[in-house]
N, CA, C, O and the ligand as a Tripos MOL2 file, in Angstrom:
@<TRIPOS>MOLECULE
protein
  285   283    72     0     0
PROTEIN
NO_CHARGES

@<TRIPOS>ATOM
      1 N           8.6990   -6.7860   -8.3110 N.3       1 MET1
      2 CA          8.1820   -5.6890   -9.1040 C.3       1 MET1
      3 C           7.8890   -4.5480   -8.1490 C.2       1 MET1
      4 O           7.4520   -4.7390   -7.0140 O.2       1 MET1
      5 N           8.1510   -3.3390   -8.6670 N.am      2 PHE2
      6 CA          7.9590   -2.1100   -7.8460 C.3       2 PHE2
      7 C           6.5740   -1.5170   -8.2360 C.2       2 PHE2
      8 O           6.1840   -1.4160   -9.4000 O.2       2 PHE2
      9 N           5.8560   -1.1270   -7.1040 N.am      3 HIS3
     10 CA          4.5610   -0.4640   -7.2440 C.3       3 HIS3
     11 C           4.5040    0.7510   -6.3270 C.2       3 HIS3
     12 O           4.8820    0.6440   -5.1610 O.2       3 HIS3
     13 N           4.0690    1.8380   -6.7850 N.am      4 LYS4
     14 CA          3.8290    3.0050   -5.9980 C.3       4 LYS4
     15 C           2.2750    3.1570   -5.7510 C.2       4 LYS4
     16 O           1.5420    3.3870   -6.7130 O.2       4 LYS4
     17 N           1.8280    3.0470   -4.6350 N.am      5 LEU5
     18 CA          0.4250    3.1310   -4.2120 C.3       5 LEU5
     19 C           0.1200    4.5840   -3.8350 C.2       5 LEU5
     20 O           0.8360    5.2110   -3.0540 O.2       5 LEU5
     21 N          -0.8960    5.0600   -4.3800 N.am      6 HIS6
     22 CA         -1.4410    6.3960   -3.8950 C.3       6 HIS6
     23 C          -2.6050    6.1250   -3.0830 C.2       6 HIS6
     24 O          -3.5930    5.5970   -3.5930 O.2       6 HIS6
     25 N          -2.5660    6.4770   -1.7340 N.am      7 ILE7
     26 CA         -3.5590    6.2020   -0.7500 C.3       7 ILE7
     27 C          -4.1640    7.4210   -0.0700 C.2       7 ILE7
     28 O          -3.4580    8.3480    0.3280 O.2       7 ILE7
     29 N          -5.4800    7.3990    0.0530 N.am      8 LYS8
     30 CA         -6.2050    8.4980    0.6630 C.3       8 LYS8
     31 C          -6.4810    8.2270    2.1150 C.2       8 LYS8
     32 O          -6.8120    7.0880    2.4430 O.2       8 LYS8
     33 N          -6.3760    9.1480    2.9780 N.am      9 GLY9
     34 CA         -6.8750    8.9750    4.3210 C.3       9 GLY9
     35 C          -5.7990    8.7740    5.4090 C.2       9 GLY9
     36 O          -6.1540    8.7060    6.5860 O.2       9 GLY9
     37 N          -4.5160    8.6770    5.0700 N.am     10 MET10
     38 CA         -3.4730    8.5080    6.0840 C.3      10 MET10
     39 C          -3.0920    9.8910    6.6700 C.2      10 MET10
     40 O          -2.8180   10.8490    5.9460 O.2      10 MET10
     41 N          -3.0910    9.9350    7.9530 N.am     11 THR11
     42 CA         -2.8430   11.2240    8.5390 C.3      11 THR11
     43 C          -1.6730   11.2550    9.6160 C.2      11 THR11
     44 O          -1.0930   12.2960    9.9240 O.2      11 THR11
     45 N          -1.4100   10.1090   10.1140 N.am     12 CYS12
     46 CA         -0.3490    9.9740   11.2560 C.3      12 CYS12
     47 C           0.3640    8.7470   11.3070 C.2      12 CYS12
     48 O           0.0370    7.8400   10.5420 O.2      12 CYS12
     49 N           1.3550    8.5960   12.1620 N.am     13 GLU13
     50 CA          2.1850    7.4570   12.3330 C.3      13 GLU13
     51 C           1.2520    6.2020   12.4890 C.2      13 GLU13
     52 O           1.5750    5.1530   11.9320 O.2      13 GLU13
     53 N           0.1430    6.2830   13.2090 N.am     14 HIS14
     54 CA         -0.7320    5.0830   13.3650 C.3      14 HIS14
     55 C          -1.1910    4.6070   12.0090 C.2      14 HIS14
     56 O          -1.1550    3.4010   11.7650 O.2      14 HIS14
     57 N          -1.6070    5.4500   11.1340 N.am     15 CYS15
     58 CA         -2.0620    5.2010    9.7630 C.3      15 CYS15
     59 C          -0.9360    4.4350    8.9660 C.2      15 CYS15
     60 O          -1.1070    3.3900    8.3390 O.2      15 CYS15
     61 N           0.2030    5.1100    9.0950 N.am     16 LYS16
     62 CA          1.2910    4.5480    8.4080 C.3      16 LYS16
     63 C           1.5850    3.0450    8.7350 C.2      16 LYS16
     64 O           1.7650    2.1970    7.8610 O.2      16 LYS16
     65 N           1.6150    2.7920   10.1170 N.am     17 LYS17
     66 CA          1.8810    1.4360   10.5250 C.3      17 LYS17
     67 C           0.7560    0.5640   10.1690 C.2      17 LYS17
     68 O           0.9550   -0.5940    9.8000 O.2      17 LYS17
     69 N          -0.4970    1.1060   10.2710 N.am     18 ALA18
     70 CA         -1.7400    0.2300    9.9110 C.3      18 ALA18
     71 C          -1.6370   -0.2730    8.5200 C.2      18 ALA18
     72 O          -1.8470   -1.4660    8.2980 O.2      18 ALA18
     73 N          -1.3060    0.6140    7.4930 N.am     19 VAL19
     74 CA         -1.2160    0.3230    6.0820 C.3      19 VAL19
     75 C          -0.0580   -0.5320    5.8070 C.2      19 VAL19
     76 O          -0.2270   -1.4750    5.0340 O.2      19 VAL19
     77 N           1.1760   -0.3220    6.3670 N.am     20 GLU20
     78 CA          2.3620   -1.0800    6.2260 C.3      20 GLU20
     79 C           2.0540   -2.6410    6.7210 C.2      20 GLU20
     80 O           2.2830   -3.6370    6.0350 O.2      20 GLU20
     81 N           1.5430   -2.6360    7.9260 N.am     21 ASN21
     82 CA          1.2180   -3.9900    8.5240 C.3      21 ASN21
     83 C           0.2020   -4.7420    7.7200 C.2      21 ASN21
     84 O           0.3530   -5.9550    7.5730 O.2      21 ASN21
     85 N          -0.7780   -4.1470    7.2080 N.am     22 ALA22
     86 CA         -1.7930   -4.8090    6.4100 C.3      22 ALA22
     87 C          -1.1850   -5.4200    5.1460 C.2      22 ALA22
     88 O          -1.3990   -6.5830    4.8030 O.2      22 ALA22
     89 N          -0.3540   -4.4910    4.4250 N.am     23 LEU23
     90 CA          0.2710   -4.9230    3.2080 C.3      23 LEU23
     91 C           1.2360   -5.9720    3.3400 C.2      23 LEU23
     92 O           1.3590   -6.8400    2.4760 O.2      23 LEU23
     93 N           1.9760   -5.9300    4.4600 N.am     24 ARG24
     94 CA          3.0150   -6.9500    4.7450 C.3      24 ARG24
     95 C           2.4380   -8.3310    4.9170 C.2      24 ARG24
     96 O           3.1500   -9.3170    4.7210 O.2      24 ARG24
     97 N           1.1580   -8.4420    5.2820 N.am     25 LYS25
     98 CA          0.5290   -9.7010    5.4540 C.3      25 LYS25
     99 C           0.2020  -10.4950    4.1520 C.2      25 LYS25
    100 O           0.0270  -11.7130    4.1140 O.2      25 LYS25
    101 N           0.1450   -9.6950    3.1580 N.am     26 HIS26
    102 CA         -0.1250  -10.2610    1.7730 C.3      26 HIS26
    103 C           1.0000  -11.2160    1.2980 C.2      26 HIS26
    104 O           2.1730  -10.8580    1.3980 O.2      26 HIS26
    105 N           0.6910  -12.3380    0.8210 N.am     27 GLU27
    106 CA          1.7500  -13.3020    0.3820 C.3      27 GLU27
    107 C           2.6300  -12.8290   -0.6590 C.2      27 GLU27
    108 O           3.7780  -13.2700   -0.7080 O.2      27 GLU27
    109 N           2.1850  -11.9060   -1.5700 N.am     28 ALA28
    110 CA          3.0790  -11.4120   -2.5710 C.3      28 ALA28
    111 C           4.0000  -10.3220   -2.2190 C.2      28 ALA28
    112 O           4.9520  -10.0560   -2.9530 O.2      28 ALA28
    113 N           3.7450   -9.6250   -1.0420 N.am     29 VAL29
    114 CA          4.5130   -8.4710   -0.6980 C.3      29 VAL29
    115 C           5.7440   -8.8000   -0.0520 C.2      29 VAL29
    116 O           5.7490   -9.5750    0.9050 O.2      29 VAL29
    117 N           6.9310   -8.2050   -0.5560 N.am     30 LYS30
    118 CA          8.2440   -8.3930    0.0630 C.3      30 LYS30
    119 C           8.5800   -7.2810    1.0120 C.2      30 LYS30
    120 O           9.0120   -7.5210    2.1390 O.2      30 LYS30
    121 N           8.3830   -6.0510    0.5580 N.am     31 GLU31
    122 CA          8.7420   -4.8920    1.3480 C.3      31 GLU31
    123 C           7.7710   -3.7600    1.1430 C.2      31 GLU31
    124 O           7.2710   -3.5990    0.0300 O.2      31 GLU31
    125 N           7.4770   -2.9740    2.1390 N.am     32 VAL32
    126 CA          6.5730   -1.8330    1.9170 C.3      32 VAL32
    127 C           6.9670   -0.6310    2.8250 C.2      32 VAL32
    128 O           7.1720   -0.8290    4.0220 O.2      32 VAL32
    129 N           7.0720    0.5710    2.2970 N.am     33 LYS33
    130 CA          7.2940    1.6800    3.0650 C.3      33 LYS33
    131 C           6.4160    2.8300    2.7800 C.2      33 LYS33
    132 O           6.3750    3.2680    1.6300 O.2      33 LYS33
    133 N           5.6960    3.3720    3.7370 N.am     34 VAL34
    134 CA          4.7190    4.4810    3.5780 C.3      34 VAL34
    135 C           5.4430    5.7640    3.7130 C.2      34 VAL34
    136 O           6.2820    5.9420    4.5970 O.2      34 VAL34
    137 N           5.0800    6.7610    2.7340 N.am     35 ASN35
    138 CA          5.6000    8.1150    2.8690 C.3      35 ASN35
    139 C           4.2850    8.9830    3.2420 C.2      35 ASN35
    140 O           3.4110    9.2450    2.4160 O.2      35 ASN35
    141 N           4.2620    9.3390    4.4110 N.am     36 LEU36
    142 CA          3.0600   10.0050    4.8900 C.3      36 LEU36
    143 C           2.8080   11.3530    4.1330 C.2      36 LEU36
    144 O           1.6950   11.6580    3.7020 O.2      36 LEU36
    145 N           3.9490   12.1550    3.9990 N.am     37 GLY37
    146 CA          3.9490   13.3860    3.3080 C.3      37 GLY37
    147 C           3.2850   13.3880    1.9620 C.2      37 GLY37
    148 O           2.5100   14.2720    1.5960 O.2      37 GLY37
    149 N           3.6650   12.2570    1.1870 N.am     38 GLU38
    150 CA          3.1710   12.1420   -0.1380 C.3      38 GLU38
    151 C           1.8410   11.4530   -0.1820 C.2      38 GLU38
    152 O           1.1010   11.6250   -1.1510 O.2      38 GLU38
    153 N           1.4940   10.6660    0.8380 N.am     39 GLY39
    154 CA          0.2660    9.8410    0.8240 C.3      39 GLY39
    155 C           0.5180    8.5930   -0.1580 C.2      39 GLY39
    156 O          -0.3790    8.1240   -0.8590 O.2      39 GLY39
    157 N           1.7320    8.1460   -0.1350 N.am     40 THR40
    158 CA          2.0280    7.0280   -0.9810 C.3      40 THR40
    159 C           2.6930    5.9050   -0.1330 C.2      40 THR40
    160 O           3.1490    6.0460    1.0020 O.2      40 THR40
    161 N           2.6680    4.7010   -0.9170 N.am     41 ALA41
    162 CA          3.4610    3.6760   -0.2680 C.3      41 ALA41
    163 C           4.3140    2.9580   -1.4130 C.2      41 ALA41
    164 O           3.7680    2.5920   -2.4540 O.2      41 ALA41
    165 N           5.6930    2.7720   -1.1730 N.am     42 ASP42
    166 CA          6.4240    2.1340   -2.0830 C.3      42 ASP42
    167 C           6.4580    0.6630   -1.7760 C.2      42 ASP42
    168 O           6.8400    0.2140   -0.6950 O.2      42 ASP42
    169 N           6.0450   -0.0500   -2.7710 N.am     43 LEU43
    170 CA          5.8660   -1.6210   -2.4530 C.3      43 LEU43
    171 C           6.5930   -2.4240   -3.4030 C.2      43 LEU43
    172 O           6.4580   -2.2750   -4.6170 O.2      43 LEU43
    173 N           7.4100   -3.3270   -2.8440 N.am     44 GLU44
    174 CA          8.0800   -4.3210   -3.6150 C.3      44 GLU44
    175 C           7.4830   -5.7090   -3.5140 C.2      44 GLU44
    176 O           7.3380   -6.2340   -2.4100 O.2      44 GLU44
    177 N           7.1490   -6.2890   -4.5860 N.am     45 ALA45
    178 CA          6.3660   -7.5790   -4.4540 C.3      45 ALA45
    179 C           7.0490   -8.6190   -5.4380 C.2      45 ALA45
    180 O           7.7420   -8.2700   -6.3940 O.2      45 ALA45
    181 N           6.7990   -9.8310   -5.1260 N.am     46 ILE46
    182 CA          7.4180  -11.0270   -5.9240 C.3      46 ILE46
    183 C           6.8480  -11.0480   -7.3240 C.2      46 ILE46
    184 O           7.4000  -11.6710   -8.2310 O.2      46 ILE46
    185 N           5.7380  -10.3580   -7.4830 N.am     47 ARG47
    186 CA          5.0460  -10.4920   -8.8860 C.3      47 ARG47
    187 C           4.2490   -9.1770   -9.0380 C.2      47 ARG47
    188 O           4.1540   -8.3360   -8.1450 O.2      47 ARG47
    189 N           3.7190   -9.0920  -10.1920 N.am     48 ASP48
    190 CA          2.8980   -7.9100  -10.6740 C.3      48 ASP48
    191 C           1.5530   -8.0390   -9.7560 C.2      48 ASP48
    192 O           0.9370   -9.1030   -9.6960 O.2      48 ASP48
    193 N           1.1810   -6.9650   -9.1050 N.am     49 MET49
    194 CA          0.0090   -7.0810   -8.3340 C.3      49 MET49
    195 C          -1.1390   -6.1970   -8.9480 C.2      49 MET49
    196 O          -0.9170   -5.0830   -9.4220 O.2      49 MET49
    197 N          -2.3580   -6.7700   -8.9040 N.am     50 ARG50
    198 CA         -3.4800   -6.0640   -9.5810 C.3      50 ARG50
    199 C          -4.0420   -4.9630   -8.5380 C.2      50 ARG50
    200 O          -3.8770   -5.0400   -7.3200 O.2      50 ARG50
    201 N          -4.6970   -3.9800   -9.1720 N.am     51 PHE51
    202 CA         -5.3590   -2.9290   -8.4150 C.3      51 PHE51
    203 C          -6.3870   -3.4810   -7.4120 C.2      51 PHE51
    204 O          -6.4510   -3.0690   -6.2540 O.2      51 PHE51
    205 N          -7.1580   -4.4010   -7.9000 N.am     52 ASP52
    206 CA         -8.2870   -4.9480   -6.9860 C.3      52 ASP52
    207 C          -7.6960   -5.7040   -5.8110 C.2      52 ASP52
    208 O          -8.2650   -5.5950   -4.7250 O.2      52 ASP52
    209 N          -6.6120   -6.4580   -5.9200 N.am     53 GLU53
    210 CA         -6.1570   -7.1370   -4.7130 C.3      53 GLU53
    211 C          -5.5480   -6.1440   -3.7240 C.2      53 GLU53
    212 O          -5.6950   -6.2680   -2.5080 O.2      53 GLU53
    213 N          -4.8660   -5.1640   -4.2890 N.am     54 LEU54
    214 CA         -4.2260   -4.0990   -3.3110 C.3      54 LEU54
    215 C          -5.4090   -3.2620   -2.7320 C.2      54 LEU54
    216 O          -5.3470   -2.8240   -1.5830 O.2      54 LEU54
    217 N          -6.3990   -3.0610   -3.4720 N.am     55 ASN55
    218 CA         -7.5640   -2.2570   -3.0090 C.3      55 ASN55
    219 C          -8.2720   -2.9510   -1.8540 C.2      55 ASN55
    220 O          -8.7280   -2.3130   -0.9060 O.2      55 ASN55
    221 N          -8.3530   -4.2730   -1.9570 N.am     56 ASP56
    222 CA         -8.9500   -5.1060   -0.8430 C.3      56 ASP56
    223 C          -8.1940   -4.8550    0.4760 C.2      56 ASP56
    224 O          -8.7900   -4.6320    1.5290 O.2      56 ASP56
    225 N          -6.8620   -4.9020    0.3680 N.am     57 VAL57
    226 CA         -6.1160   -4.7410    1.5740 C.3      57 VAL57
    227 C          -6.2390   -3.4790    2.2060 C.2      57 VAL57
    228 O          -6.4260   -3.3650    3.4170 O.2      57 VAL57
    229 N          -6.1260   -2.3980    1.3120 N.am     58 ILE58
    230 CA         -6.1690   -1.0240    1.7850 C.3      58 ILE58
    231 C          -7.5510   -0.6890    2.3310 C.2      58 ILE58
    232 O          -7.6640   -0.0100    3.3520 O.2      58 ILE58
    233 N          -8.6310   -1.1690    1.6450 N.am     59 GLU59
    234 CA         -9.9070   -0.9450    2.1150 C.3      59 GLU59
    235 C         -10.2070   -1.4690    3.5300 C.2      59 GLU59
    236 O         -10.7780   -0.8010    4.3930 O.2      59 GLU59
    237 N          -9.7550   -2.7650    3.6870 N.am     60 ASN60
    238 CA         -9.9600   -3.4910    4.8890 C.3      60 ASN60
    239 C          -9.2980   -2.7270    6.0170 C.2      60 ASN60
    240 O          -9.8330   -2.7120    7.1250 O.2      60 ASN60
    241 N          -8.1520   -2.0860    5.7860 N.am     61 ALA61
    242 CA         -7.3710   -1.4490    6.7910 C.3      61 ALA61
    243 C          -8.0460   -0.0230    7.0510 C.2      61 ALA61
    244 O          -7.6490    0.6630    7.9920 O.2      61 ALA61
    245 N          -9.0440    0.4040    6.2290 N.am     62 GLY62
    246 CA         -9.7670    1.6470    6.5090 C.3      62 GLY62
    247 C          -9.3810    2.8480    5.6740 C.2      62 GLY62
    248 O          -9.7400    3.9810    5.9930 O.2      62 GLY62
    249 N          -8.6480    2.5970    4.6070 N.am     63 TYR63
    250 CA         -8.1950    3.6820    3.7480 C.3      63 TYR63
    251 C          -8.6440    3.5080    2.2420 C.2      63 TYR63
    252 O          -9.3710    2.5810    1.8860 O.2      63 TYR63
    253 N          -8.1820    4.4140    1.4420 N.am     64 GLU64
    254 CA         -8.6830    4.2550   -0.0060 C.3      64 GLU64
    255 C          -7.5300    4.2520   -0.9830 C.2      64 GLU64
    256 O          -6.6790    5.1410   -0.9740 O.2      64 GLU64
    257 N          -7.5200    3.2760   -1.7940 N.am     65 LEU65
    258 CA         -6.4780    3.2060   -2.7940 C.3      65 LEU65
    259 C          -6.8860    4.0390   -4.0110 C.2      65 LEU65
    260 O          -7.9680    3.8010   -4.5470 O.2      65 LEU65
    261 N          -6.1200    4.9600   -4.4580 N.am     66 VAL66
    262 CA         -6.5260    5.8900   -5.4910 C.3      66 VAL66
    263 C          -6.0490    5.3390   -6.8550 C.2      66 VAL66
    264 O          -6.8120    5.1590   -7.8050 O.2      66 VAL66
    265 N          -4.7260    5.0880   -6.8700 N.am     67 LYS67
    266 CA         -4.0760    4.5320   -8.1050 C.3      67 LYS67
    267 C          -2.7960    3.9060   -7.8020 C.2      67 LYS67
    268 O          -2.2400    4.1240   -6.7250 O.2      67 LYS67
    269 N          -2.2470    3.0650   -8.7770 N.am     68 ILE68
    270 CA         -0.9410    2.4640   -8.6260 C.3      68 ILE68
    271 C          -0.0750    2.8170   -9.7820 C.2      68 ILE68
    272 O          -0.5590    2.8380  -10.9130 O.2      68 ILE68
    273 N           1.1530    3.0920   -9.5720 N.am     69 GLU69
    274 CA          2.1130    3.2790  -10.5820 C.3      69 GLU69
    275 C           3.0630    2.1000  -10.5510 C.2      69 GLU69
    276 O           3.5250    1.6850   -9.4880 O.2      69 GLU69
    277 N           3.3530    1.5620  -11.7400 N.am     70 LYS70
    278 CA          4.3390    0.4370  -11.7670 C.3      70 LYS70
    279 C           5.5720    0.8140  -12.5180 C.2      70 LYS70
    280 O           5.5370    1.6610  -13.4110 O.2      70 LYS70
    281 N           6.6400    0.2040  -12.1710 N.am     71 LYS71
    282 CA          7.9080    0.4290  -12.8870 C.3      71 LYS71
    283 C           8.4970   -0.8860  -13.3920 C.2      71 LYS71
    284 O           9.5590   -0.8880  -14.0140 O.2      71 LYS71
    285 CU         -3.5320    8.0490   11.7410 Cu       72 CU72
@<TRIPOS>BOND
     1     1     2 1
     2     2     3 1
     3     3     4 2
     4     3     5 am
     5     5     6 1
     6     6     7 1
     7     7     8 2
     8     7     9 am
     9     9    10 1
    10    10    11 1
    11    11    12 2
    12    11    13 am
    13    13    14 1
    14    14    15 1
    15    15    16 2
    16    15    17 am
    17    17    18 1
    18    18    19 1
    19    19    20 2
    20    19    21 am
    21    21    22 1
    22    22    23 1
    23    23    24 2
    24    23    25 am
    25    25    26 1
    26    26    27 1
    27    27    28 2
    28    27    29 am
    29    29    30 1
    30    30    31 1
    31    31    32 2
    32    31    33 am
    33    33    34 1
    34    34    35 1
    35    35    36 2
    36    35    37 am
    37    37    38 1
    38    38    39 1
    39    39    40 2
    40    39    41 am
    41    41    42 1
    42    42    43 1
    43    43    44 2
    44    43    45 am
    45    45    46 1
    46    46    47 1
    47    47    48 2
    48    47    49 am
    49    49    50 1
    50    50    51 1
    51    51    52 2
    52    51    53 am
    53    53    54 1
    54    54    55 1
    55    55    56 2
    56    55    57 am
    57    57    58 1
    58    58    59 1
    59    59    60 2
    60    59    61 am
    61    61    62 1
    62    62    63 1
    63    63    64 2
    64    63    65 am
    65    65    66 1
    66    66    67 1
    67    67    68 2
    68    67    69 am
    69    69    70 1
    70    70    71 1
    71    71    72 2
    72    71    73 am
    73    73    74 1
    74    74    75 1
    75    75    76 2
    76    75    77 am
    77    77    78 1
    78    78    79 1
    79    79    80 2
    80    79    81 am
    81    81    82 1
    82    82    83 1
    83    83    84 2
    84    83    85 am
    85    85    86 1
    86    86    87 1
    87    87    88 2
    88    87    89 am
    89    89    90 1
    90    90    91 1
    91    91    92 2
    92    91    93 am
    93    93    94 1
    94    94    95 1
    95    95    96 2
    96    95    97 am
    97    97    98 1
    98    98    99 1
    99    99   100 2
   100    99   101 am
   101   101   102 1
   102   102   103 1
   103   103   104 2
   104   103   105 am
   105   105   106 1
   106   106   107 1
   107   107   108 2
   108   107   109 am
   109   109   110 1
   110   110   111 1
   111   111   112 2
   112   111   113 am
   113   113   114 1
   114   114   115 1
   115   115   116 2
   116   115   117 am
   117   117   118 1
   118   118   119 1
   119   119   120 2
   120   119   121 am
   121   121   122 1
   122   122   123 1
   123   123   124 2
   124   123   125 am
   125   125   126 1
   126   126   127 1
   127   127   128 2
   128   127   129 am
   129   129   130 1
   130   130   131 1
   131   131   132 2
   132   131   133 am
   133   133   134 1
   134   134   135 1
   135   135   136 2
   136   135   137 am
   137   137   138 1
   138   138   139 1
   139   139   140 2
   140   139   141 am
   141   141   142 1
   142   142   143 1
   143   143   144 2
   144   143   145 am
   145   145   146 1
   146   146   147 1
   147   147   148 2
   148   147   149 am
   149   149   150 1
   150   150   151 1
   151   151   152 2
   152   151   153 am
   153   153   154 1
   154   154   155 1
   155   155   156 2
   156   155   157 am
   157   157   158 1
   158   158   159 1
   159   159   160 2
   160   159   161 am
   161   161   162 1
   162   162   163 1
   163   163   164 2
   164   163   165 am
   165   165   166 1
   166   166   167 1
   167   167   168 2
   168   167   169 am
   169   169   170 1
   170   170   171 1
   171   171   172 2
   172   171   173 am
   173   173   174 1
   174   174   175 1
   175   175   176 2
   176   175   177 am
   177   177   178 1
   178   178   179 1
   179   179   180 2
   180   179   181 am
   181   181   182 1
   182   182   183 1
   183   183   184 2
   184   183   185 am
   185   185   186 1
   186   186   187 1
   187   187   188 2
   188   187   189 am
   189   189   190 1
   190   190   191 1
   191   191   192 2
   192   191   193 am
   193   193   194 1
   194   194   195 1
   195   195   196 2
   196   195   197 am
   197   197   198 1
   198   198   199 1
   199   199   200 2
   200   199   201 am
   201   201   202 1
   202   202   203 1
   203   203   204 2
   204   203   205 am
   205   205   206 1
   206   206   207 1
   207   207   208 2
   208   207   209 am
   209   209   210 1
   210   210   211 1
   211   211   212 2
   212   211   213 am
   213   213   214 1
   214   214   215 1
   215   215   216 2
   216   215   217 am
   217   217   218 1
   218   218   219 1
   219   219   220 2
   220   219   221 am
   221   221   222 1
   222   222   223 1
   223   223   224 2
   224   223   225 am
   225   225   226 1
   226   226   227 1
   227   227   228 2
   228   227   229 am
   229   229   230 1
   230   230   231 1
   231   231   232 2
   232   231   233 am
   233   233   234 1
   234   234   235 1
   235   235   236 2
   236   235   237 am
   237   237   238 1
   238   238   239 1
   239   239   240 2
   240   239   241 am
   241   241   242 1
   242   242   243 1
   243   243   244 2
   244   243   245 am
   245   245   246 1
   246   246   247 1
   247   247   248 2
   248   247   249 am
   249   249   250 1
   250   250   251 1
   251   251   252 2
   252   251   253 am
   253   253   254 1
   254   254   255 1
   255   255   256 2
   256   255   257 am
   257   257   258 1
   258   258   259 1
   259   259   260 2
   260   259   261 am
   261   261   262 1
   262   262   263 1
   263   263   264 2
   264   263   265 am
   265   265   266 1
   266   266   267 1
   267   267   268 2
   268   267   269 am
   269   269   270 1
   270   270   271 1
   271   271   272 2
   272   271   273 am
   273   273   274 1
   274   274   275 1
   275   275   276 2
   276   275   277 am
   277   277   278 1
   278   278   279 1
   279   279   280 2
   280   279   281 am
   281   281   282 1
   282   282   283 1
   283   283   284 2
@<TRIPOS>SUBSTRUCTURE
     1 MET1         2 RESIDUE 1 A MET
     2 PHE2         6 RESIDUE 1 A PHE
     3 HIS3        10 RESIDUE 1 A HIS
     4 LYS4        14 RESIDUE 1 A LYS
     5 LEU5        18 RESIDUE 1 A LEU
     6 HIS6        22 RESIDUE 1 A HIS
     7 ILE7        26 RESIDUE 1 A ILE
     8 LYS8        30 RESIDUE 1 A LYS
     9 GLY9        34 RESIDUE 1 A GLY
    10 MET10       38 RESIDUE 1 A MET
    11 THR11       42 RESIDUE 1 A THR
    12 CYS12       46 RESIDUE 1 A CYS
    13 GLU13       50 RESIDUE 1 A GLU
    14 HIS14       54 RESIDUE 1 A HIS
    15 CYS15       58 RESIDUE 1 A CYS
    16 LYS16       62 RESIDUE 1 A LYS
    17 LYS17       66 RESIDUE 1 A LYS
    18 ALA18       70 RESIDUE 1 A ALA
    19 VAL19       74 RESIDUE 1 A VAL
    20 GLU20       78 RESIDUE 1 A GLU
    21 ASN21       82 RESIDUE 1 A ASN
    22 ALA22       86 RESIDUE 1 A ALA
    23 LEU23       90 RESIDUE 1 A LEU
    24 ARG24       94 RESIDUE 1 A ARG
    25 LYS25       98 RESIDUE 1 A LYS
    26 HIS26      102 RESIDUE 1 A HIS
    27 GLU27      106 RESIDUE 1 A GLU
    28 ALA28      110 RESIDUE 1 A ALA
    29 VAL29      114 RESIDUE 1 A VAL
    30 LYS30      118 RESIDUE 1 A LYS
    31 GLU31      122 RESIDUE 1 A GLU
    32 VAL32      126 RESIDUE 1 A VAL
    33 LYS33      130 RESIDUE 1 A LYS
    34 VAL34      134 RESIDUE 1 A VAL
    35 ASN35      138 RESIDUE 1 A ASN
    36 LEU36      142 RESIDUE 1 A LEU
    37 GLY37      146 RESIDUE 1 A GLY
    38 GLU38      150 RESIDUE 1 A GLU
    39 GLY39      154 RESIDUE 1 A GLY
    40 THR40      158 RESIDUE 1 A THR
    41 ALA41      162 RESIDUE 1 A ALA
    42 ASP42      166 RESIDUE 1 A ASP
    43 LEU43      170 RESIDUE 1 A LEU
    44 GLU44      174 RESIDUE 1 A GLU
    45 ALA45      178 RESIDUE 1 A ALA
    46 ILE46      182 RESIDUE 1 A ILE
    47 ARG47      186 RESIDUE 1 A ARG
    48 ASP48      190 RESIDUE 1 A ASP
    49 MET49      194 RESIDUE 1 A MET
    50 ARG50      198 RESIDUE 1 A ARG
    51 PHE51      202 RESIDUE 1 A PHE
    52 ASP52      206 RESIDUE 1 A ASP
    53 GLU53      210 RESIDUE 1 A GLU
    54 LEU54      214 RESIDUE 1 A LEU
    55 ASN55      218 RESIDUE 1 A ASN
    56 ASP56      222 RESIDUE 1 A ASP
    57 VAL57      226 RESIDUE 1 A VAL
    58 ILE58      230 RESIDUE 1 A ILE
    59 GLU59      234 RESIDUE 1 A GLU
    60 ASN60      238 RESIDUE 1 A ASN
    61 ALA61      242 RESIDUE 1 A ALA
    62 GLY62      246 RESIDUE 1 A GLY
    63 TYR63      250 RESIDUE 1 A TYR
    64 GLU64      254 RESIDUE 1 A GLU
    65 LEU65      258 RESIDUE 1 A LEU
    66 VAL66      262 RESIDUE 1 A VAL
    67 LYS67      266 RESIDUE 1 A LYS
    68 ILE68      270 RESIDUE 1 A ILE
    69 GLU69      274 RESIDUE 1 A GLU
    70 LYS70      278 RESIDUE 1 A LYS
    71 LYS71      282 RESIDUE 1 A LYS
    72 CU72       285 GROUP 0 **** ****
């Protein structure tokens, strides 16, 4: 399933890597790519992911999840 995450607080390559690495550790995440310019992450998961479980990951990494779009 595709999810587009809108994330606050990412400013540089370090932030991009920190968010990507944190999300990749989640068992349901297959692939993730952050777009720094948009402040978003395109995420492919093996199942539908809830806002709260993604929010836990993003918050622990030090950023803020604003919303998720699903397709
Ligand atoms: Cu940074």
